[in-house]
Residue, then its C-alpha position, 0 to 999 in steps of 0.5 A: m946331576a940334571p935332576a938336582l939342578a931341576h929341583k933347585d930351580s923349582r925351589q927358587r921359583r916357589q920362593n920368588l912367587q911367595s915373596l911376590n905374593i907377600t909384596i902384593n898383599e902388603e900393597n893391598f893392605h896399605t891401599k885399604v888402610e888409606e881408603g879407610k882413613e879417607a872414609l873416616l875423614q869424610d865422615c868427620d866432615t859430615p855434621v852429626p845431629k845433636v841428640l838432646t838429653g835431659y828434659r829438653g829432649e822430652l819437653g813436649n811430653i812434659l808440657l802435655l802432662l802438665f796440661l792434662y794435670i791442670l785439666q784435672g785440677i780444675p774440677l777439684g777446685l770447682a768442687g771445693s768452691i761449692p761449699l763456700i757458695l752454699q754457705t752464702r745461701n744459708v745452707s746448714y753445715t750438715d748439708q755442706a758436710f754431705f756435699s764432701f762425698v764428691f771428693w771420695p772418687f780421688s780417694l777410692k780410685l785405687l778400686w777401679a785403677p786395675l780395671v783401667d790398666a788391664v782393659y784397653i783396645k790394642k789398636f788405640g793404645r792402653r792409655k788412650s783407650w781410657l783417656v780420650p773417651t773419659q775426656y770427651t765424656l767429661g766435656f759433654f757432662m760439664l756442658y750439660l751441668s752448665t745448663k742445670v747448675d744454677t737451678l741446683l744452686g737454688n737460683d730458681r727455688p727457695s733453697p739449693d738441691v744439695i742431694a742432686l748437686t752432690v750426685a752431679f759433682f760426684i760423677f764429675e769427680f769420678l770422671a776426673a779421677t778416672q782420667d787421673i789414673a790413665v794419665d798417671g799410667w801414661a806418664l810412666t811410659m811416655l817419659s824415659r827413665e831419665n826424665v820420669g821424675y818430672a811426672s810427679t812434678c807435673n802432677s803436683v804443679g799442674q793439679t795445684a794450678g788447676y785447683f787455683m784456677g777452679n777455686v781461688l780465681f773463680l771465687a774471686l771473679e764470682s764475688a761481686d764485692f771483689c769485682n766492684k772493688y778491684l776490677r770495675f769502675t761502676p758497681q754491679p750486683r753480680g761478679i764477672v763470671t758465674l759457675a755455669g759460665t765457668v763450667s761451660w768454659y771448661y768444656 
């Protein structure tokens, strides 16, 4: 009889302990749920910074691309204005056609584009390894060209030196084409996949604007007739700008 009563008492104690543990676990669970709710409410009260999407999130990179493409368009415009200047100095059509070789680097740049893409300094960056040296070389070359271009155009001689002028502007366009390769490759990595389409827009708009500045605007301001008619009160024998001054300004 006594062992049976002892067994019954121990079973009741185990049941009471189990019910007590369940009650404690339920209380802990409800407490944690309440704490989680309070944490969520506090997070909701904290202002979350807005992440810009679309072109506004990368507006700085887009404007940088546009500026670089404008710089590339100016040499094209200046080179395109040379035949018109040569025509006013009674240069033959054969020599004018020979000068058209200066535009070949932009047509043949695919020949050295793999080299620009494959050879670079890791610490400096794949695109900057070509973009920065090319830009500096282009600037110094234009500074030197500004001191020689008047002589090449025949201001100090009976006729222009078309061969030397062609070689000088060929180097000029070669450097600009190399820069174009680096910028085109950089545009694919500096913009996200969502905005990479703006790279082609910057290319077309920037180069067109640069060509307009280097060709149409330059020829208008270089013309004495245009400046005397629309921009001056007192006529003068020369325009407002010269080719040498424009080239040095570009530097």
